[in-house]
Every structure is written in C-alpha cells, then in structure tokens.
GURO-797781 format. One record per residue (C-alpha): z, y, x; residue number from 1; residue in three letters. Coordinates in nm, 3 decimals, decimal comma. Each point is the difference from the previous one (the first is absolute). Example, Ala and Ser with C-alpha at 12.3 -4.5 7.8 and 13.67 -1.06 7.14 Angstrom:
% residues 2
<r up="0,780" north="-0,450" east="1,230" n="1" res="ALA"/>
<r up="-0,066" north="0,344" east="0,137" n="2" res="SER"/>
***
This chain:
% residues 318
<r up="0,465" north="0,145" east="-0,351" n="1" res="MET"/>
<r up="-0,004" north="-0,214" east="0,315" n="2" res="ARG"/>
<r up="0,367" north="-0,018" east="0,107" n="3" res="ASN"/>
<r up="0,140" north="-0,133" east="-0,315" n="4" res="ARG"/>
<r up="0,386" north="-0,022" east="0,044" n="5" res="ARG"/>
<r up="0,138" north="0,224" east="0,266" n="6" res="LEU"/>
<r up="-0,264" north="0,280" east="-0,049" n="7" res="LEU"/>
<r up="0,000" north="-0,001" east="-0,390" n="8" res="ALA"/>
<r up="0,185" north="0,336" east="-0,018" n="9" res="SER"/>
<r up="-0,279" north="0,169" east="0,215" n="10" res="VAL"/>
<r up="-0,256" north="0,110" east="-0,255" n="11" res="PRO"/>
<r up="-0,336" north="0,011" east="0,194" n="12" res="CYS"/>
<r up="-0,001" north="-0,312" east="0,213" n="13" res="LEU"/>
<r up="-0,316" north="-0,127" east="-0,169" n="14" res="SER"/>
<r up="-0,191" north="0,287" east="0,137" n="15" res="VAL"/>
<r up="-0,080" north="0,158" east="0,322" n="16" res="PHE"/>
<r up="0,193" north="0,326" east="0,077" n="17" res="LEU"/>
<r up="-0,234" north="0,147" east="0,251" n="18" res="PHE"/>
<r up="0,007" north="0,343" east="0,155" n="19" res="VAL"/>
<r up="-0,293" north="0,193" east="0,138" n="20" res="THR"/>
<r up="-0,069" north="0,098" east="0,354" n="21" res="SER"/>
<r up="-0,201" north="0,296" east="0,137" n="22" res="ALA"/>
<r up="-0,174" north="-0,253" east="0,237" n="23" res="ALA"/>
<r up="-0,092" north="-0,239" east="-0,288" n="24" res="ALA"/>
<r up="-0,322" north="0,022" east="-0,211" n="25" res="GLN"/>
<r up="-0,028" north="-0,050" east="-0,352" n="26" res="TYR"/>
<r up="-0,304" north="-0,039" east="-0,230" n="27" res="LYS"/>
<r up="0,058" north="0,101" east="-0,357" n="28" res="PRO"/>
<r up="-0,067" north="-0,273" east="-0,258" n="29" res="VAL"/>
<r up="0,071" north="0,143" east="-0,345" n="30" res="THR"/>
<r up="0,273" north="0,171" east="-0,196" n="31" res="THR"/>
<r up="0,143" north="-0,169" east="-0,306" n="32" res="VAL"/>
<r up="0,186" north="0,158" east="-0,301" n="33" res="ALA"/>
<r up="0,332" north="-0,164" east="-0,048" n="34" res="LEU"/>
<r up="0,211" north="-0,053" east="-0,330" n="35" res="PRO"/>
<r up="0,298" north="0,143" east="0,173" n="36" res="CYS"/>
<r up="0,151" north="0,164" east="0,310" n="37" res="GLU"/>
<r up="0,018" north="-0,330" east="0,183" n="38" res="SER"/>
<r up="0,202" north="-0,043" east="0,308" n="39" res="ARG"/>
<r up="-0,168" north="-0,312" east="0,110" n="40" res="TYR"/>
<r up="-0,314" north="-0,220" east="-0,062" n="41" res="GLN"/>
<r up="-0,178" north="-0,292" east="0,113" n="42" res="GLU"/>
<r up="-0,375" north="-0,058" east="0,021" n="43" res="ILE"/>
<r up="-0,204" north="-0,312" east="-0,085" n="44" res="SER"/>
<r up="-0,164" north="-0,184" east="0,291" n="45" res="PRO"/>
<r up="-0,321" north="0,071" east="-0,179" n="46" res="ALA"/>
<r up="0,071" north="0,375" east="-0,003" n="47" res="GLY"/>
<r up="-0,081" north="0,027" east="-0,385" n="48" res="ASP"/>
<r up="0,348" north="0,009" east="-0,144" n="49" res="GLN"/>
<r up="0,359" north="0,117" east="0,081" n="50" res="ILE"/>
<r up="0,341" north="-0,066" east="-0,132" n="51" res="TYR"/>
<r up="0,200" north="0,305" east="-0,057" n="52" res="VAL"/>
<r up="0,378" north="0,025" east="-0,021" n="53" res="HIS"/>
<r up="0,129" north="0,297" east="-0,202" n="54" res="CYS"/>
<r up="0,338" north="0,162" east="0,009" n="55" res="PRO"/>
<r up="0,092" north="-0,122" east="-0,346" n="56" res="ASP"/>
<r up="-0,021" north="-0,355" east="0,133" n="57" res="HIS"/>
<r up="-0,329" north="-0,065" east="-0,180" n="58" res="THR"/>
<r up="-0,292" north="-0,161" east="0,192" n="59" res="LEU"/>
<r up="-0,370" north="0,042" east="-0,065" n="60" res="SER"/>
<r up="-0,322" north="-0,149" east="0,127" n="61" res="LEU"/>
<r up="-0,258" north="0,270" east="0,047" n="62" res="VAL"/>
<r up="-0,376" north="-0,020" east="0,077" n="63" res="ASN"/>
<r up="-0,083" north="0,180" east="0,316" n="64" res="VAL"/>
<r up="-0,345" north="0,110" east="-0,105" n="65" res="GLY"/>
<r up="0,078" north="0,135" east="-0,346" n="66" res="SER"/>
<r up="0,380" north="0,076" east="0,020" n="67" res="GLY"/>
<r up="0,030" north="-0,205" east="-0,337" n="68" res="ALA"/>
<r up="0,323" north="-0,177" east="-0,060" n="69" res="VAL"/>
<r up="-0,097" north="-0,374" east="-0,036" n="70" res="LEU"/>
<r up="0,355" north="-0,125" east="-0,081" n="71" res="HIS"/>
<r up="0,336" north="0,163" east="-0,039" n="72" res="SER"/>
<r up="0,344" north="-0,187" east="0,024" n="73" res="PHE"/>
<r up="0,286" north="0,190" east="-0,162" n="74" res="PRO"/>
<r up="0,335" north="0,035" east="0,164" n="75" res="ALA"/>
<r up="0,182" north="-0,233" east="-0,227" n="76" res="ASP"/>
<r up="-0,191" north="-0,289" east="0,144" n="77" res="LEU"/>
<r up="0,185" north="0,052" east="0,334" n="78" res="ARG"/>
<r up="-0,283" north="-0,065" east="0,223" n="79" res="ILE"/>
<r up="0,094" north="-0,118" east="0,355" n="80" res="ILE"/>
<r up="-0,337" north="0,076" east="0,145" n="81" res="GLY"/>
<r up="-0,368" north="-0,110" east="0,042" n="82" res="GLY"/>
<r up="-0,203" north="-0,200" east="0,245" n="83" res="LEU"/>
<r up="-0,380" north="-0,008" east="0,021" n="84" res="TYR"/>
<r up="-0,185" north="-0,319" east="0,088" n="85" res="SER"/>
<r up="-0,185" north="0,009" east="0,342" n="86" res="ARG"/>
<r up="-0,338" north="0,078" east="-0,161" n="87" res="ASP"/>
<r up="0,152" north="0,241" east="-0,248" n="88" res="GLY"/>
<r up="-0,122" north="-0,192" east="-0,298" n="89" res="SER"/>
<r up="0,351" north="-0,052" east="-0,126" n="90" res="ARG"/>
<r up="0,332" north="0,164" east="-0,014" n="91" res="ILE"/>
<r up="0,341" north="-0,175" east="-0,058" n="92" res="ALA"/>
<r up="0,279" north="0,203" east="-0,174" n="93" res="ILE"/>
<r up="0,343" north="-0,130" east="0,015" n="94" res="ALA"/>
<r up="0,274" north="0,097" east="-0,242" n="95" res="ARG"/>
<r up="0,401" north="-0,027" east="0,028" n="96" res="TRP"/>
<r up="0,005" north="-0,273" east="-0,245" n="97" res="ASP"/>
<r up="-0,198" north="-0,240" east="0,200" n="98" res="GLY"/>
<r up="-0,331" north="0,059" east="-0,179" n="99" res="THR"/>
<r up="-0,313" north="0,034" east="0,197" n="100" res="VAL"/>
<r up="-0,330" north="0,133" east="-0,124" n="101" res="GLU"/>
<r up="-0,326" north="-0,057" east="0,194" n="102" res="VAL"/>
<r up="-0,256" north="0,255" east="-0,109" n="103" res="PHE"/>
<r up="-0,386" north="-0,016" east="0,092" n="104" res="PRO"/>
<r up="-0,075" north="0,357" east="0,148" n="105" res="THR"/>
<r up="-0,329" north="0,009" east="-0,175" n="106" res="SER"/>
<r up="-0,125" north="-0,120" east="-0,346" n="107" res="GLY"/>
<r up="0,182" north="-0,059" east="-0,319" n="108" res="SER"/>
<r up="0,151" north="-0,343" east="0,060" n="109" res="ALA"/>
<r up="0,365" north="-0,038" east="-0,108" n="110" res="GLU"/>
<r up="0,268" north="-0,023" east="0,257" n="111" res="PRO"/>
<r up="0,148" north="-0,331" east="0,113" n="112" res="THR"/>
<r up="0,367" north="0,006" east="-0,092" n="113" res="VAL"/>
<r up="0,278" north="-0,233" east="0,107" n="114" res="PHE"/>
<r up="0,368" north="0,017" east="0,080" n="115" res="LYS"/>
<r up="0,187" north="-0,100" east="0,301" n="116" res="SER"/>
<r up="0,361" north="-0,163" east="-0,012" n="117" res="THR"/>
<r up="0,144" north="0,296" east="0,164" n="118" res="ALA"/>
<r up="-0,078" north="0,371" east="0,069" n="119" res="ARG"/>
<r up="-0,294" north="-0,013" east="0,256" n="120" res="SER"/>
<r up="-0,235" north="0,215" east="0,170" n="121" res="SER"/>
<r up="-0,365" north="-0,088" east="0,083" n="122" res="ALA"/>
<r up="-0,005" north="-0,092" east="0,371" n="123" res="CYS"/>
<r up="-0,362" north="-0,098" east="0,067" n="124" res="ALA"/>
<r up="-0,332" north="-0,123" east="-0,164" n="125" res="PHE"/>
<r up="-0,194" north="-0,264" east="0,176" n="126" res="SER"/>
<r up="-0,339" north="0,109" east="0,120" n="127" res="PRO"/>
<r up="-0,187" north="-0,151" east="-0,287" n="128" res="ASP"/>
<r up="0,264" north="0,147" east="-0,247" n="129" res="SER"/>
<r up="0,067" north="-0,349" east="-0,142" n="130" res="VAL"/>
<r up="0,374" north="-0,005" east="0,098" n="131" res="HIS"/>
<r up="0,260" north="0,260" east="0,002" n="132" res="LEU"/>
<r up="0,330" north="-0,016" east="0,202" n="133" res="VAL"/>
<r up="0,320" north="0,143" east="-0,166" n="134" res="LEU"/>
<r up="0,318" north="0,118" east="0,164" n="135" res="ALA"/>
<r up="0,291" north="-0,056" east="-0,227" n="136" res="PRO"/>
<r up="0,311" north="0,186" east="0,083" n="137" res="ILE"/>
<r up="0,224" north="-0,211" east="0,218" n="138" res="ASN"/>
<r up="-0,191" north="-0,323" east="-0,077" n="139" res="SER"/>
<r up="-0,275" north="-0,213" east="0,162" n="140" res="PRO"/>
<r up="-0,359" north="0,139" east="-0,037" n="141" res="GLY"/>
<r up="-0,216" north="-0,136" east="-0,268" n="142" res="GLN"/>
<r up="-0,377" north="-0,081" east="0,017" n="143" res="VAL"/>
<r up="-0,197" north="0,035" east="-0,340" n="144" res="TRP"/>
<r up="-0,340" north="-0,120" east="-0,083" n="145" res="ASP"/>
<r up="-0,132" north="0,300" east="-0,222" n="146" res="ILE"/>
<r up="-0,306" north="-0,157" east="-0,141" n="147" res="ARG"/>
<r up="-0,033" north="-0,055" east="-0,374" n="148" res="SER"/>
<r up="0,373" north="-0,091" east="-0,090" n="149" res="THR"/>
<r up="0,217" north="0,109" east="0,284" n="150" res="PRO"/>
<r up="0,226" north="-0,273" east="0,162" n="151" res="ARG"/>
<r up="0,239" north="-0,018" east="0,296" n="152" res="GLN"/>
<r up="-0,139" north="-0,230" east="0,262" n="153" res="VAL"/>
<r up="0,262" north="0,013" east="0,276" n="154" res="ALA"/>
<r up="0,357" north="0,139" east="0,079" n="155" res="THR"/>
<r up="0,021" north="0,104" east="0,360" n="156" res="LEU"/>
<r up="0,281" north="-0,103" east="0,221" n="157" res="GLN"/>
<r up="0,293" north="0,208" east="0,147" n="158" res="GLN"/>
<r up="0,346" north="-0,012" east="0,131" n="159" res="ASP"/>
<r up="0,121" north="0,298" east="-0,195" n="160" res="PHE"/>
<r up="-0,107" north="0,334" east="-0,116" n="161" res="GLY"/>
<r up="-0,327" north="0,097" east="-0,153" n="162" res="GLY"/>
<r up="-0,353" north="0,064" east="0,122" n="163" res="VAL"/>
<r up="-0,049" north="0,311" east="0,216" n="164" res="SER"/>
<r up="-0,368" north="-0,004" east="0,018" n="165" res="ASP"/>
<r up="-0,295" north="-0,256" east="0,019" n="166" res="CYS"/>
<r up="-0,370" north="-0,003" east="0,084" n="167" res="THR"/>
<r up="-0,280" north="-0,236" east="-0,013" n="168" res="PHE"/>
<r up="-0,233" north="-0,063" east="0,298" n="169" res="SER"/>
<r up="-0,354" north="0,151" east="-0,025" n="170" res="PRO"/>
<r up="-0,152" north="-0,351" east="-0,073" n="171" res="ASP"/>
<r up="0,283" north="-0,057" east="-0,269" n="172" res="GLY"/>
<r up="0,099" north="-0,332" east="0,161" n="173" res="LYS"/>
<r up="0,353" north="0,120" east="0,107" n="174" res="LEU"/>
<r up="0,278" north="0,187" east="-0,162" n="175" res="LEU"/>
<r up="0,269" north="0,166" east="0,214" n="176" res="VAL"/>
<r up="0,320" north="0,095" east="-0,168" n="177" res="VAL"/>
<r up="0,278" north="0,211" east="0,160" n="178" res="ALA"/>
<r up="0,325" north="-0,094" east="-0,172" n="179" res="ASP"/>
<r up="0,349" north="0,163" east="-0,006" n="180" res="GLY"/>
<r up="0,144" north="-0,272" east="0,232" n="181" res="ASP"/>
<r up="-0,224" north="0,139" east="0,273" n="182" res="THR"/>
<r up="-0,220" north="-0,304" east="0,017" n="183" res="VAL"/>
<r up="-0,372" north="0,035" east="-0,017" n="184" res="ILE"/>
<r up="-0,166" north="-0,293" east="-0,173" n="185" res="ARG"/>
<r up="-0,359" north="-0,113" east="0,005" n="186" res="PHE"/>
<r up="-0,147" north="-0,205" east="-0,302" n="187" res="TYR"/>
<r up="-0,312" north="-0,186" east="-0,044" n="188" res="ASP"/>
<r up="-0,162" north="0,152" east="-0,312" n="189" res="THR"/>
<r up="-0,193" north="-0,323" east="-0,086" n="190" res="ALA"/>
<r up="0,332" north="-0,178" east="-0,066" n="191" res="THR"/>
<r up="0,258" north="0,277" east="0,023" n="192" res="TRP"/>
<r up="0,191" north="-0,221" east="0,250" n="193" res="LYS"/>
<r up="0,198" north="0,180" east="0,275" n="194" res="LEU"/>
<r up="-0,184" north="-0,041" east="0,333" n="195" res="LEU"/>
<r up="0,239" north="0,154" east="0,249" n="196" res="HIS"/>
<r up="0,269" north="0,275" east="0,027" n="197" res="GLU"/>
<r up="0,067" north="0,266" east="0,257" n="198" res="TYR"/>
<r up="0,360" north="0,052" east="0,064" n="199" res="ARG"/>
<r up="0,000" north="0,239" east="0,303" n="200" res="GLY"/>
<r up="0,106" north="0,318" east="-0,193" n="201" res="LEU"/>
<r up="0,357" north="0,117" east="-0,028" n="202" res="LYS"/>
<r up="-0,063" north="0,254" east="-0,259" n="203" res="LEU"/>
<r up="-0,194" north="0,017" east="-0,339" n="204" res="GLU"/>
<r up="-0,381" north="0,060" east="-0,009" n="205" res="THR"/>
<r up="-0,116" north="0,251" east="-0,252" n="206" res="PHE"/>
<r up="-0,379" north="-0,012" east="0,047" n="207" res="THR"/>
<r up="-0,238" north="-0,280" east="0,088" n="208" res="VAL"/>
<r up="-0,371" north="0,033" east="0,073" n="209" res="LYS"/>
<r up="-0,273" north="-0,220" east="0,146" n="210" res="PHE"/>
<r up="-0,223" north="0,170" east="0,261" n="211" res="THR"/>
<r up="-0,369" north="0,025" east="-0,128" n="212" res="PRO"/>
<r up="-0,105" north="-0,306" east="0,219" n="213" res="ASP"/>
<r up="0,273" north="-0,208" east="-0,141" n="214" res="GLY"/>
<r up="0,136" north="-0,106" east="0,330" n="215" res="ARG"/>
<r up="0,325" north="0,193" east="-0,003" n="216" res="HIS"/>
<r up="0,274" north="0,097" east="-0,247" n="217" res="VAL"/>
<r up="0,171" north="0,342" east="0,040" n="218" res="LEU"/>
<r up="0,362" north="0,020" east="-0,102" n="219" res="LEU"/>
<r up="0,180" north="0,327" east="-0,058" n="220" res="GLY"/>
<r up="0,370" north="-0,002" east="-0,066" n="221" res="GLY"/>
<r up="0,345" north="0,149" east="0,035" n="222" res="ALA"/>
<r up="-0,008" north="-0,001" east="0,375" n="223" res="ASP"/>
<r up="-0,255" north="0,306" east="-0,032" n="224" res="ASN"/>
<r up="-0,290" north="-0,172" east="0,186" n="225" res="HIS"/>
<r up="-0,265" north="-0,252" east="-0,070" n="226" res="PHE"/>
<r up="-0,032" north="-0,355" east="0,125" n="227" res="THR"/>
<r up="-0,344" north="-0,158" east="0,047" n="228" res="LYS"/>
<r up="-0,019" north="-0,368" east="-0,054" n="229" res="LEU"/>
<r up="-0,289" north="-0,198" east="0,158" n="230" res="ASP"/>
<r up="-0,065" north="-0,282" east="-0,249" n="231" res="LEU"/>
<r up="-0,179" north="-0,224" east="0,262" n="232" res="ALA"/>
<r up="0,257" north="0,036" east="0,266" n="233" res="ALA"/>
<r up="0,310" north="0,056" east="-0,219" n="234" res="SER"/>
<r up="0,072" north="0,287" east="0,237" n="235" res="ASP"/>
<r up="0,171" north="0,317" east="-0,091" n="236" res="ALA"/>
<r up="-0,047" north="0,345" east="0,139" n="237" res="GLN"/>
<r up="0,209" north="0,309" east="-0,055" n="238" res="SER"/>
<r up="-0,203" north="0,308" east="-0,070" n="239" res="LEU"/>
<r up="0,091" north="0,378" east="0,035" n="240" res="THR"/>
<r up="0,321" north="0,105" east="-0,170" n="241" res="LYS"/>
<r up="0,012" north="0,291" east="-0,222" n="242" res="ASP"/>
<r up="0,266" north="0,230" east="-0,148" n="243" res="THR"/>
<r up="0,006" north="-0,158" east="-0,334" n="244" res="GLY"/>
<r up="-0,030" north="-0,322" east="-0,198" n="245" res="VAL"/>
<r up="-0,351" north="-0,119" east="-0,064" n="246" res="PRO"/>
<r up="-0,079" north="0,006" east="-0,370" n="247" res="ALA"/>
<r up="-0,374" north="-0,077" east="0,000" n="248" res="GLU"/>
<r up="-0,288" north="-0,072" east="0,234" n="249" res="VAL"/>
<r up="-0,378" north="-0,017" east="-0,101" n="250" res="ASP"/>
<r up="-0,299" north="-0,036" east="0,223" n="251" res="PHE"/>
<r up="-0,306" north="0,204" east="-0,038" n="252" res="PHE"/>
<r up="-0,333" north="0,064" east="0,183" n="253" res="GLY"/>
<r up="-0,148" north="-0,249" east="0,273" n="254" res="SER"/>
<r up="0,190" north="0,104" east="0,309" n="255" res="SER"/>
<r up="0,340" north="-0,175" east="-0,081" n="256" res="GLY"/>
<r up="0,174" north="0,311" east="-0,145" n="257" res="GLN"/>
<r up="0,303" north="-0,018" east="-0,243" n="258" res="ALA"/>
<r up="0,160" north="0,259" east="-0,207" n="259" res="ALA"/>
<r up="0,389" north="-0,055" east="0,007" n="260" res="ILE"/>
<r up="0,246" north="0,172" east="-0,221" n="261" res="THR"/>
<r up="0,374" north="0,009" east="0,124" n="262" res="TYR"/>
<r up="0,311" north="0,108" east="-0,200" n="263" res="TYR"/>
<r up="0,338" north="0,111" east="0,107" n="264" res="ASP"/>
<r up="0,246" north="-0,281" east="-0,050" n="265" res="GLY"/>
<r up="0,279" north="0,245" east="-0,072" n="266" res="GLU"/>
<r up="-0,220" north="0,166" east="-0,279" n="267" res="GLY"/>
<r up="0,050" north="0,339" east="0,150" n="268" res="HIS"/>
<r up="-0,336" north="0,087" east="0,152" n="269" res="ALA"/>
<r up="-0,347" north="-0,030" east="-0,176" n="270" res="PRO"/>
<r up="-0,229" north="-0,287" east="0,071" n="271" res="PRO"/>
<r up="-0,247" north="0,066" east="0,291" n="272" res="HIS"/>
<r up="-0,335" north="-0,153" east="0,115" n="273" res="ALA"/>
<r up="-0,173" north="-0,116" east="0,305" n="274" res="SER"/>
<r up="-0,332" north="-0,140" east="0,094" n="275" res="ILE"/>
<r up="0,034" north="-0,317" east="0,200" n="276" res="TRP"/>
<r up="-0,237" north="-0,167" east="0,242" n="277" res="SER"/>
<r up="-0,026" north="-0,378" east="0,001" n="278" res="LEU"/>
<r up="-0,163" north="-0,007" east="0,332" n="279" res="ASP"/>
<r up="0,269" north="0,207" east="0,184" n="280" res="SER"/>
<r up="0,290" north="-0,094" east="-0,223" n="281" res="GLY"/>
<r up="0,109" north="0,386" east="-0,001" n="282" res="LYS"/>
<r up="0,029" north="0,229" east="-0,286" n="283" res="SER"/>
<r up="-0,065" north="0,384" east="-0,021" n="284" res="THR"/>
<r up="0,227" north="0,187" east="-0,240" n="285" res="PRO"/>
<r up="-0,177" north="0,260" east="-0,220" n="286" res="LEU"/>
<r up="0,162" north="0,347" east="-0,005" n="287" res="PRO"/>
<r up="0,206" north="0,089" east="-0,295" n="288" res="ASP"/>
<r up="-0,212" north="0,290" east="-0,150" n="289" res="GLU"/>
<r up="-0,101" north="-0,086" east="-0,360" n="290" res="ALA"/>
<r up="0,118" north="-0,320" east="-0,169" n="291" res="LYS"/>
<r up="-0,244" north="-0,223" east="-0,183" n="292" res="MET"/>
<r up="0,098" north="-0,156" east="-0,328" n="293" res="THR"/>
<r up="-0,203" north="-0,312" east="0,011" n="294" res="GLY"/>
<r up="-0,274" north="-0,192" east="0,154" n="295" res="GLY"/>
<r up="-0,157" north="-0,342" east="0,088" n="296" res="GLY"/>
<r up="-0,279" north="-0,188" east="0,166" n="297" res="VAL"/>
<r up="-0,330" north="0,033" east="-0,202" n="298" res="VAL"/>
<r up="-0,295" north="-0,218" east="0,122" n="299" res="HIS"/>
<r up="0,147" north="0,003" east="0,353" n="300" res="GLY"/>
<r up="0,065" north="0,379" east="0,006" n="301" res="LYS"/>
<r up="0,328" north="0,179" east="-0,006" n="302" res="LEU"/>
<r up="0,029" north="0,233" east="-0,299" n="303" res="TRP"/>
<r up="0,294" north="0,240" east="-0,034" n="304" res="LEU"/>
<r up="0,108" north="0,182" east="-0,314" n="305" res="MET"/>
<r up="0,180" north="0,329" east="-0,066" n="306" res="THR"/>
<r up="0,114" north="0,096" east="-0,357" n="307" res="ALA"/>
<r up="0,022" north="0,374" east="-0,070" n="308" res="LYS"/>
<r up="0,122" north="0,045" east="-0,346" n="309" res="GLY"/>
<r up="-0,217" north="-0,206" east="-0,235" n="310" res="LYS"/>
<r up="-0,282" north="-0,019" east="0,261" n="311" res="SER"/>
<r up="-0,046" north="-0,255" east="0,264" n="312" res="LEU"/>
<r up="-0,211" north="0,055" east="0,310" n="313" res="ASP"/>
<r up="-0,128" north="-0,315" east="0,175" n="314" res="ILE"/>
<r up="-0,135" north="-0,003" east="0,365" n="315" res="VAL"/>
<r up="-0,117" north="-0,258" east="0,245" n="316" res="GLU"/>
<r up="0,173" north="-0,016" east="0,344" n="317" res="TYR"/>
<r up="-0,261" north="0,007" east="0,274" n="318" res="GLN"/>
***
C-alpha cells in the first residue's frame, strides 16, 4: 500500500512480488495455513504475523507459528490496506471512510481508533511508533500522535495533489515526503517544520526510502529509475533505469542490497523484481519462473512467500 493514489488500482503493491532464480538459494522458514486462497500477503518485520488479503475482499491477521487467525476484517468495512510499524509491534488498518485502527500485534490490548477528515492510507510509522503519517486522497499529509487519545499534530505542505509516499530517517529525526506536485519535502520531526525542498524532479515519485546509514534518500518514480539524494551535499545521482515503474524498495542484509519491485505503468505486464546493489548502483533482474505472492524484510533478512491453495510457504533469500 505504498503508492497511494496512482497505483491504487494495482492490488499487490504493499508486498514484494518476487520470482525465483535457479542460481539463487532459499532457506525454508515455515509453512503457514491460510484462511483462504490468498493472492497476496505481507509479513510483519518481527516475522511472527502476516496479514492476508482474500478474494472476497476480507483481510485477516494470521499468526505465523500457529496459523491462528488473530483478527478478521469483513468485506463491508472496505479496508484500504495495512501497514506494520518498523518493529512489528503494531499494525495500522485504514478504511475507506477515513477510520484508522492501530492494533498491537501481540497481547489483548484494545486497538487505538481515530478518524481522519478524508479517506486516507497509512504512509509511515515513526521509528518509535509514537506517530503515524496519513496520506489523504488529493490532500496534504497528516501527522498523528497515536498515544492515549489520538490527535493530529501537523498538516504537511504541498502545492497540489496528495502524498505519494513518505519515510522516516533511521534515527527518526527527519520525515521525507514525496508529493503529487513532484516536490520532495524534508521535515524536522521535533517541530514538524519544513526544513527544505528538492525540486529537481520532473515527474512524480512513487517510493521513498532512506539508505540504512541515513545519509541518502532513494526516490523511485514515473521516469522508471531511482534518484539518490546525498543529504549532506544536496547532490542527486541518477541510478540504473529499469523497464518498469518502481513500486517498492527495501534494504536487507549488511552488504547494501535492496529488493525492488517494479510494475508496468500500462497495467499489461505483471510486476517483476530485482536485487539492487547500493555500492555499484546496478540492479540484477530475477528470471520470471515462479511468482511469489508476498514477502518482506524480517530481522534484516529477506523473506519470500508463495501461496499454494490455503498453504503459504515462507523461505529466506540467501
């Protein structure tokens, strides 16, 4: 659920759609029983829970160890999607009517429920899970303090359009927002004041991600390639172009690797995936042999998932 406006019609953007390679090695993790024949899923960063999208438009939170359904959302709630916090301790579920529910992923505590002024998707949790950034449709982004009684603490700036994506720096001191007006905006999270803008892009950005060291921001957009911004030098570098629009990027491991998912802007070809090297700035496409239905980064490892009927196989990319 990353690319909130333009990509809303593509059903599996919140997950990796990876494909296997004969040269790649995969370590089996576990097999999980599913409540339905799901087409796509997303795993918690803690690796203990997945949320499962079913063909009847219901959504379920499932325990990885036991396969038990922890919570089920009926189709009439019209769920937009879910977003896990960085540590996997919380998940935010957004509805079409603007309601947002933040559930703890363990224990029996009641969810925190609040309502935005417009239909919104959950864009990003702060690293400490205290704040949640919402991306209302065709409206400025909102920052909510979700402790105790939720309250909106900031409205973000923009010239027009809505939020395409956003991300917090690893230390939580910066919030970077890509807006529909093609501007990349940097905010101080202590005050939510705008620090500076980057206006060097001609087309909209769909995915924004800090590098693990927090020194660069990666921008993937409609021009089919990534731009790397150096925060210290305010310098921009264009990286390898791919045949597709970047929909998601997530770093894993300790050698500067990232998993990238691209989609066909015309909607004809299925999404495809690549493994990208931060050091070389180049990506290597994975052969189209067997499509994965979900995945994520768990404790720094890339986990891939394949649903077969009501069974889900999880493996670790080596």
